Backbone as numpy.savetxt, mean C-alpha at the origin, in Angstrom:
# Nx Ny Nz CAx CAy CAz Cx Cy Cz
-1.53 -0.59 15.06 -2.59 0.27 14.57 -2.01 1.57 14.01
-0.89 2.02 14.56 -0.25 3.22 14.06 0.25 3.05 12.64
0.79 1.88 12.34 1.29 1.60 10.99 0.12 1.58 9.99
-1.00 0.97 10.38 -2.19 0.94 9.53 -2.69 2.37 9.32
-2.70 3.16 10.36 -3.14 4.55 10.26 -2.28 5.32 9.26
-0.97 5.11 9.31 -0.06 5.78 8.38 -0.38 5.38 6.94
-0.62 4.10 6.72 -0.92 3.61 5.38 -2.26 4.14 4.87
-3.22 4.34 5.78 -4.54 4.87 5.39 -4.55 6.39 5.30
-3.52 7.04 5.84 -3.53 8.50 5.88 -4.54 9.00 6.90
-4.69 8.26 8.00 -5.67 8.59 9.05 -4.98 8.50 10.40
-5.73 8.79 11.46 -5.18 8.68 12.81 -5.40 7.27 13.34
-4.64 6.91 14.37 -4.82 5.60 15.01 -6.22 5.49 15.60
-6.76 6.60 16.11 -8.13 6.59 16.65 -9.14 6.26 15.57
-8.95 6.79 14.36 -9.85 6.48 13.26 -9.80 5.00 12.93
-8.59 4.43 12.92 -8.45 3.00 12.64 -9.16 2.18 13.72
-9.01 2.57 14.98 -9.70 1.85 16.07 -11.22 1.94 15.90
-11.72 3.11 15.52 -13.16 3.26 15.31 -13.64 2.38 14.16
-12.86 2.30 13.08 -13.22 1.43 11.96 -13.27 -0.03 12.42
-12.31 -0.42 13.25 -12.28 -1.80 13.76 -13.47 -2.04 14.70
-13.73 -1.09 15.60 -14.85 -1.24 16.55 -16.19 -1.31 15.83
-16.30 -0.63 14.68 -17.54 -0.64 13.91 -17.65 -1.88 13.02
-16.61 -2.72 13.01 -16.64 -3.93 12.20 -16.32 -3.70 10.74
-15.84 -2.50 10.39 -15.52 -2.19 9.00 -14.13 -2.68 8.60
-13.26 -2.85 9.58 -11.89 -3.31 9.36 -11.62 -4.43 10.35
-11.41 -5.64 9.83 -11.20 -6.81 10.71 -9.79 -6.78 11.30
-9.73 -7.00 12.60 -8.45 -7.06 13.30 -8.34 -8.38 14.04
-7.12 -8.70 14.43 -6.85 -9.87 15.27 -6.11 -9.36 16.49
-6.10 -10.14 17.54 -5.35 -9.79 18.75 -4.12 -10.66 18.86
-3.01 -10.03 19.22 -1.79 -10.79 19.47 -1.90 -11.46 20.84
-0.95 -12.29 21.17 -0.93 -12.94 22.49 -0.88 -11.89 23.60
-0.27 -10.74 23.30 -0.16 -9.66 24.28 -1.41 -8.77 24.30
-2.39 -9.08 23.42 -3.64 -8.32 23.42 -3.67 -7.13 22.48
-2.60 -6.91 21.72 -2.58 -5.79 20.78 -3.36 -6.14 19.53
-4.05 -5.15 18.96 -4.77 -5.37 17.71 -3.82 -5.26 16.54
-3.98 -6.16 15.58 -3.21 -6.11 14.34 -4.16 -6.33 13.17
-3.76 -5.80 12.02 -4.54 -5.96 10.80 -3.69 -6.71 9.79
-4.22 -7.80 9.27 -3.54 -8.58 8.24 -3.43 -7.73 6.98
-2.30 -7.84 6.27 -2.09 -7.04 5.06 -3.15 -7.28 4.01
-3.56 -8.54 3.80 -4.59 -8.84 2.81 -5.93 -8.22 3.22
-6.23 -8.19 4.52 -7.46 -7.55 5.00 -7.41 -6.05 4.74
-6.26 -5.43 4.96 -6.13 -4.01 4.71 -6.30 -3.71 3.22
-5.74 -4.55 2.37 -5.92 -4.38 0.92 -7.40 -4.48 0.56
-8.11 -5.46 1.13 -9.54 -5.62 0.87 -10.31 -4.38 1.30
-9.99 -3.88 2.49 -10.65 -2.68 3.00 -10.43 -1.49 2.09
-9.19 -1.29 1.66 -8.87 -0.15 0.79 -9.65 -0.21 -0.52
-9.66 -1.37 -1.14 -10.35 -1.51 -2.43 -11.85 -1.28 -2.25
-12.42 -1.79 -1.16 -13.86 -1.71 -0.94 -14.33 -0.34 -0.45
-13.47 0.42 0.21 -13.95 1.61 0.91 -13.38 2.95 0.46
-12.31 2.96 -0.27 -11.73 4.25 -0.63 -12.14 4.65 -2.04
-12.80 5.78 -2.12 -13.15 6.33 -3.43 -11.94 7.06 -3.98
-11.95 7.29 -5.26 -10.86 8.06 -5.87 -10.85 9.46 -5.28
-9.68 9.98 -4.94 -9.62 11.31 -4.36 -10.00 12.37 -5.39
-10.53 13.47 -4.88 -10.85 14.59 -5.77 -9.56 15.24 -6.22
-9.60 15.82 -7.41 -8.41 16.48 -7.94 -8.05 17.68 -7.07
-6.78 17.79 -6.72 -6.30 18.93 -5.93 -5.68 19.95 -6.86
-5.62 21.17 -6.39 -4.92 22.22 -7.11 -3.45 22.10 -6.74
-2.59 22.03 -7.71 -1.16 21.89 -7.46 -0.56 23.27 -7.22
0.07 23.45 -6.05 0.71 24.72 -5.74 2.23 24.58 -5.71
2.72 23.37 -5.62 4.16 23.10 -5.65 4.34 21.68 -6.16
5.50 21.43 -6.72 5.73 20.11 -7.28 7.15 19.67 -6.98
7.32 18.38 -6.73 8.62 17.81 -6.47 9.02 16.93 -7.65
10.30 16.89 -7.93 10.76 16.04 -9.03 10.69 14.57 -8.64
10.68 14.28 -7.36 10.64 12.88 -6.91 9.72 12.77 -5.70
8.81 11.84 -5.75 7.87 11.61 -4.66 7.89 10.14 -4.28
7.75 9.88 -2.97 7.70 8.50 -2.47 6.40 8.33 -1.72
5.66 7.28 -2.07 4.36 7.02 -1.48 4.37 5.65 -0.80
4.59 5.59 0.53 4.50 4.30 1.21 3.04 3.87 1.27
2.79 2.61 0.99 1.42 2.13 1.00 1.36 0.62 1.05
0.26 0.10 0.55 0.04 -1.34 0.56 -0.39 -1.80 -0.82
0.16 -2.90 -1.28 -0.20 -3.45 -2.59 -1.62 -4.00 -2.49
-2.49 -3.57 -3.41 -3.87 -4.04 -3.41 -4.20 -4.93 -4.60
-3.36 -4.91 -5.64 -3.66 -5.71 -6.83 -2.37 -5.93 -7.62
-2.19 -7.15 -8.13 -1.08 -7.48 -9.02 -1.64 -8.33 -10.15
-1.48 -7.84 -11.39 -1.94 -8.58 -12.57 -0.72 -8.84 -13.44
-0.47 -10.11 -13.75 0.71 -10.48 -14.54 0.30 -11.22 -15.80
1.03 -10.97 -16.88 0.91 -11.82 -18.06 2.30 -12.40 -18.31
2.58 -12.86 -19.51 3.88 -13.50 -19.76 5.05 -12.53 -19.69
4.82 -11.24 -20.02 5.91 -10.28 -20.13 5.80 -9.13 -19.12
4.59 -8.65 -18.88 4.39 -7.44 -18.08 3.58 -7.72 -16.82
3.63 -6.74 -15.90 2.83 -6.80 -14.67 2.28 -5.41 -14.39
1.08 -5.39 -13.84 0.45 -4.14 -13.39 0.28 -4.26 -11.88
0.85 -3.30 -11.14 0.83 -3.34 -9.68 0.12 -2.09 -9.18
-0.88 -2.29 -8.31 -1.64 -1.17 -7.75 -1.33 -1.06 -6.26
-1.04 0.17 -5.84 -0.74 0.46 -4.44 -1.70 1.55 -3.96
-2.26 1.37 -2.77 -3.02 2.44 -2.12 -2.11 3.03 -1.06
-1.86 4.32 -1.16 -0.98 5.04 -0.24 -1.76 6.22 0.31
-2.28 6.08 1.53 -3.17 7.11 2.07 -4.35 7.25 1.14
-4.67 8.46 0.70 -5.81 8.63 -0.20 -5.45 8.39 -1.67
-4.22 7.99 -1.93 -3.76 7.87 -3.31 -3.76 6.43 -3.80
-4.11 6.25 -5.07 -4.00 4.97 -5.77 -2.92 5.17 -6.82
-1.87 4.37 -6.73 -0.76 4.48 -7.66 -0.64 3.15 -8.41
-0.57 3.22 -9.74 -0.45 2.02 -10.56 0.88 2.06 -11.29
1.59 0.95 -11.24 2.88 0.84 -11.91 2.83 -0.29 -12.92
3.40 -0.04 -14.09 3.58 -1.08 -15.09 5.06 -1.43 -15.10
5.36 -2.71 -15.01 6.74 -3.16 -14.96 6.84 -4.50 -15.65
8.04 -5.01 -15.79 8.19 -6.34 -16.36 7.70 -7.37 -15.34
7.26 -8.49 -15.84 6.85 -9.58 -14.94 8.05 -10.03 -14.11
9.22 -10.05 -14.73 10.43 -10.47 -14.03 10.66 -9.60 -12.79
10.49 -8.27 -12.94 10.69 -7.37 -11.80 9.66 -7.64 -10.70
8.40 -7.83 -11.08 7.36 -8.11 -10.08 7.63 -9.43 -9.37
8.07 -10.43 -10.13 8.39 -11.73 -9.53 9.59 -11.61 -8.58
10.62 -10.88 -8.98 11.81 -10.72 -8.13 11.46 -10.02 -6.82
10.54 -9.03 -6.88 10.11 -8.33 -5.67 9.12 -9.16 -4.85
8.55 -10.19 -5.47 7.57 -11.02 -4.77 6.30 -10.27 -4.45
5.90 -9.35 -5.33 4.75 -8.49 -5.05 3.44 -9.27 -5.03
2.64 -9.02 -3.97 1.32 -9.61 -3.86 0.46 -8.73 -2.97
-0.88 -8.80 -3.13 -1.77 -7.97 -2.31 -1.51 -8.18 -0.83
-1.54 -7.07 -0.09 -1.32 -7.10 1.35 0.09 -6.73 1.78
1.03 -6.67 0.82 2.41 -6.31 1.14 2.56 -4.80 1.29
3.43 -4.38 2.19 3.82 -2.97 2.24 4.81 -2.73 1.12
4.69 -1.59 0.48 5.61 -1.23 -0.59 5.64 0.29 -0.70
6.62 0.80 -1.41 6.75 2.25 -1.62 6.75 2.50 -3.11
5.88 3.41 -3.57 5.88 3.82 -4.97 6.75 5.07 -5.06
7.86 4.96 -5.76 8.74 6.11 -5.98 8.43 6.64 -7.37
7.96 7.88 -7.44 7.49 8.45 -8.70 8.45 9.53 -9.16
8.90 9.40 -10.40 9.73 10.43 -11.02 9.27 10.56 -12.46
8.94 11.74 -12.88 8.42 11.99 -14.23 7.22 11.10 -14.46
7.23 10.30 -15.51 6.08 9.44 -15.79 6.33 8.00 -15.38
7.44 7.72 -14.68 7.75 6.36 -14.27 7.43 6.14 -12.81
6.90 4.96 -12.47 6.65 4.59 -11.09 7.49 3.37 -10.79
8.32 3.46 -9.76 9.19 2.37 -9.36 8.71 1.87 -8.00
8.59 0.56 -7.82 8.13 -0.01 -6.56 9.35 -0.40 -5.73
9.35 0.04 -4.45 10.41 -0.30 -3.52 9.78 -1.01 -2.33
10.52 -1.85 -1.67 10.05 -2.50 -0.45 10.69 -1.83 0.75
9.90 -1.52 1.80 10.47 -0.86 2.97 11.34 -1.81 3.79
12.22 -1.25 4.59 13.06 -2.07 5.46 14.30 -2.54 4.76
15.13 -3.23 5.52 16.39 -3.72 4.94 16.20 -5.13 4.42
16.90 -5.44 3.36 16.86 -6.79 2.79 17.95 -7.62 3.44
17.61 -8.83 3.78 18.60 -9.73 4.37 19.49 -10.28 3.27
20.78 -10.27 3.51 21.71 -10.84 2.52 21.82 -12.33 2.78
21.79 -13.09 1.70 21.95 -14.54 1.87 23.44 -14.88 1.92
23.77 -15.88 2.71 25.17 -16.25 2.86 25.56 -17.34 1.93
């Protein structure tokens, strides 16, 4: 629930209240812990989060990283459009289809949008296993 809270930009208590109210579907592990499926979280984000209001910028960074969850992937023969919800933010990246295919991007996956200037680069959290 803590990981879901981080992705929503909310507290774990808020996530529990959403689950208790039936707004966010959860499952129980064998040990009794609540978990949220990535695709369910993507559905919830798309259905429930309005676009954030514009903020006044008081400081700016040359590079920003937004951990979130992939909510939409649209591919054609050459290009792909990938949408990530990161807390209250919706970040859209345009990339080659080859890049999206290599990353295996699909709704419900955790991903990080790294933003520099006008480019958005998608990263996957955690370490990648090397094949032998």
